[in-house]
C-alpha positions as CSV (number, residue, x, y, z in Angstrom):
1,M,47.4,-56.9,-4.2
2,N,45.5,-55.8,-1.2
3,L,45.3,-52.1,-0.7
4,P,45.1,-50.6,2.8
5,P,41.8,-49.0,3.7
6,P,41.6,-45.3,3.6
7,P,42.3,-43.5,6.8
8,P,39.2,-42.3,8.7
9,R,38.2,-38.8,8.1
10,S,39.0,-36.5,10.9
11,A,35.9,-34.7,12.3
12,A,35.7,-31.0,11.8
13,P,36.3,-29.2,15.1
14,A,33.2,-28.2,16.9
15,V,32.0,-24.7,16.4
16,P,31.6,-22.8,19.7
17,A,27.9,-22.5,20.7
18,A,28.2,-18.7,20.8
19,L,28.8,-18.7,17.1
20,H,25.6,-20.5,16.4
21,R,23.6,-17.7,18.0
22,R,22.0,-15.1,15.7
23,S,23.0,-11.5,16.1
24,P,20.2,-9.6,17.9
25,W,20.3,-7.2,15.0
26,V,18.7,-9.9,12.8
27,F,15.6,-9.9,15.1
28,I,15.7,-6.1,15.4
29,G,15.5,-5.8,11.7
30,I,12.6,-8.2,11.5
31,G,10.9,-6.2,14.3
32,I,11.4,-2.9,12.3
33,I,9.7,-4.6,9.3
34,A,6.8,-5.7,11.4
35,V,6.4,-2.1,12.9
36,G,6.5,-0.6,9.4
37,V,3.8,-3.0,8.1
38,L,1.6,-2.5,11.2
39,A,2.0,1.3,11.2
40,G,1.1,1.6,7.5
41,T,-1.8,-0.7,7.9
42,M,-3.1,1.2,10.9
43,Y,-2.9,4.6,9.1
44,A,-4.6,3.2,6.0
45,G,-7.4,1.7,8.2
46,S,-7.8,5.0,10.0
47,Q,-8.7,6.7,6.7
48,V,-11.5,4.4,5.8
49,P,-14.1,6.2,7.9
50,A,-13.0,9.5,6.4
51,F,-13.8,8.1,3.0
52,G,-17.3,7.3,4.2
53,D,-17.7,10.7,5.7
54,R,-16.9,12.3,2.3
55,V,-19.5,10.1,0.6
56,D,-22.1,11.1,3.2
57,A,-21.2,14.8,2.8
58,L,-22.2,15.0,-0.8
59,S,-25.3,17.1,-1.5
60,R,-28.0,14.9,-3.1
61,I,-31.0,15.7,-5.3
62,A,-33.6,13.1,-6.1
63,S,-34.9,12.5,-9.6
64,D,-37.3,15.2,-10.9
65,E,-36.7,17.3,-7.8
66,S,-34.8,20.5,-7.0
67,A,-32.8,21.7,-4.0
68,T,-31.2,25.0,-2.9
69,V,-27.5,24.9,-2.0
70,V,-25.6,27.8,-0.4
71,V,-21.9,27.9,-1.2
72,A,-19.7,29.9,1.3
73,E,-16.6,30.1,-0.8
74,P,-15.5,29.2,-4.4
75,V,-15.5,25.4,-4.9
76,E,-14.8,22.8,-7.5
77,W,-17.4,20.1,-7.4
78,D,-17.9,16.8,-9.2
79,I,-21.4,15.8,-10.2
80,F,-22.3,12.1,-9.7
81,I,-25.2,10.1,-11.0
82,E,-26.6,7.8,-8.3
83,P,-26.5,4.8,-8.3
84,S,-23.5,4.2,-10.6
85,T,-25.5,1.7,-12.6
86,E,-28.1,4.4,-13.6
87,S,-28.1,5.4,-17.3
88,L,-27.4,9.0,-18.3
89,S,-29.7,8.6,-21.3
90,G,-32.6,11.0,-20.7
91,S,-31.1,12.3,-17.5
92,A,-29.9,15.9,-16.9
93,V,-29.0,18.3,-14.1
94,Q,-29.1,22.1,-14.1
95,I,-27.4,24.5,-11.6
96,T,-28.8,28.0,-11.6
97,N,-27.5,31.0,-9.7
98,T,-30.5,32.4,-7.8
99,V,-29.3,36.0,-7.9
100,T,-28.4,36.2,-11.6
101,G,-30.8,33.5,-12.9
102,V,-28.0,32.2,-15.1
103,A,-27.3,28.5,-15.4
104,V,-23.7,27.5,-14.6
105,D,-21.7,25.7,-17.3
106,L,-20.8,22.1,-16.7
107,R,-17.5,20.6,-17.8
108,R,-16.6,17.0,-18.6
109,S,-15.4,15.2,-15.5
110,G,-12.7,12.5,-15.2
111,N,-13.7,8.8,-14.5
112,V,-14.3,8.9,-10.8
113,S,-16.6,6.5,-9.0
114,Y,-17.3,5.4,-5.4
115,E,-19.2,2.7,-3.5
116,W,-19.9,2.7,0.2
117,F,-22.3,0.4,2.0
118,G,-24.7,0.1,-0.9
119,R,-24.4,3.7,-2.0
120,S,-22.6,4.2,-5.3
121,G,-22.1,6.9,-7.9
122,R,-20.0,7.8,-11.0
123,S,-19.0,11.2,-12.1
124,F,-20.1,12.7,-15.4
125,A,-19.5,16.4,-15.0
126,R,-17.5,19.0,-13.0
127,V,-18.6,22.5,-12.0
128,S,-16.9,25.6,-10.6
129,L,-19.1,27.6,-8.3
130,D,-18.5,31.0,-6.7
131,A,-19.8,31.9,-3.3
132,G,-23.6,32.3,-3.5
133,E,-26.9,30.5,-3.6
134,Y,-27.8,28.0,-6.3
135,V,-30.8,25.9,-7.3
136,I,-30.0,22.4,-8.5
137,A,-32.7,20.6,-10.6
138,A,-32.4,17.0,-11.5
139,R,-34.3,15.1,-14.3
140,G,-34.5,11.4,-15.0
141,A,-32.1,10.3,-12.2
142,G,-30.8,11.2,-8.8
143,F,-27.6,13.2,-8.5
144,A,-24.9,14.0,-5.9
145,L,-22.6,17.0,-5.9
146,G,-19.5,17.8,-3.9
147,V,-15.8,17.1,-3.6
148,A,-15.1,13.7,-4.9
149,P,-14.7,11.1,-2.1
150,T,-11.6,9.8,-3.8
151,E,-9.9,13.3,-3.7
152,G,-7.6,12.4,-0.9
153,F,-6.5,9.0,-2.2
154,R,-3.2,10.1,-3.6
155,R,-2.3,11.8,-0.3
156,W,-3.5,8.7,1.6
157,I,-1.4,6.4,-0.5
158,G,1.6,8.7,-0.3
159,I,1.6,9.0,3.4
160,T,1.1,5.2,3.8
161,S,4.1,4.7,1.6
162,L,6.2,7.2,3.5
163,I,5.4,5.4,6.8
164,M,5.8,1.8,5.5
165,V,8.4,1.7,2.8
166,P,11.4,3.2,4.7
167,L,10.8,1.0,7.8
168,V,10.4,-2.2,5.7
169,I,13.4,-1.6,3.5
170,G,15.5,-0.4,6.5
171,G,14.6,-3.5,8.6
172,A,15.3,-5.8,5.7
173,V,18.7,-4.3,5.1
174,I,19.6,-4.5,8.8
175,S,18.4,-8.2,9.0
176,L,20.2,-9.2,5.8
177,V,23.5,-7.5,6.7
178,S,23.5,-9.1,10.2
179,S,22.8,-12.5,8.7
180,I,25.7,-12.2,6.3
181,R,28.0,-11.1,9.1
182,D,26.9,-14.1,11.2
183,T,27.7,-16.5,8.4
184,R,31.1,-15.0,7.8
185,R,31.9,-15.1,11.5
186,R,31.0,-18.8,11.8
187,N,33.1,-19.6,8.7
188,E,36.1,-17.7,10.0
189,N,36.1,-19.5,13.3
190,T,35.7,-23.0,11.8
191,E,39.1,-24.6,10.9
192,P,39.0,-27.1,8.0
193,P,39.9,-30.8,8.8
194,A,43.5,-31.9,8.5
195,P,44.2,-33.0,4.9
196,S,44.1,-36.8,4.2
197,P,46.9,-38.4,2.2
198,W,44.3,-39.9,0.0
199,S,42.9,-36.5,-0.9
200,A,46.4,-35.2,-1.4
201,G,47.2,-37.9,-4.0
202,E,49.6,-39.9,-1.9
203,W,49.4,-43.6,-1.6
204,P,49.8,-44.7,2.0
205,A,52.2,-47.6,2.5
206,G,50.5,-50.8,3.5
207,P,51.8,-53.8,5.4
208,G,54.7,-55.6,3.7
209,R,55.7,-52.6,1.7
């Protein structure tokens, strides 16, 4: 018994060209992401010279030498050994108030280090100084004193995140939601092809039946 060939599939109706176009909000969202990344990167880059300035601003004392430092207001300083590869064994630093002749107590410092164009240091002590004049004497190694160059890192990272994260997330949400809406709109405006009797389970009658 010869069976009749299946009927040709009817082509799906063409989707209007306008429905193929992406919503402009998709590209606006991508643009917002780009702006967020660019703004955050530019701010972070602008802080790099400030880090170098803080490294250069440290007061330095060469090995086996002394220097006088005048403090205008109470400060909290870290003391760094330079370079950072230098050993603390046999090295010492003493800070003496020139008025009272009393050496200032040094406290243990956190693990802070820096490196900037060949200049490096690592902290080993912290000191609180009142306003006044002090003599700093170094032995066995060179030292640097001052506000840690990394002091502003948390603020730096925080501001960079505040600039970048909301714009990146907001742009991603706008772009994603717009893409989903575009897909739904295309699906709603596309009619499915007419059902075939073959797919409906019906056996079409052939010649001679």
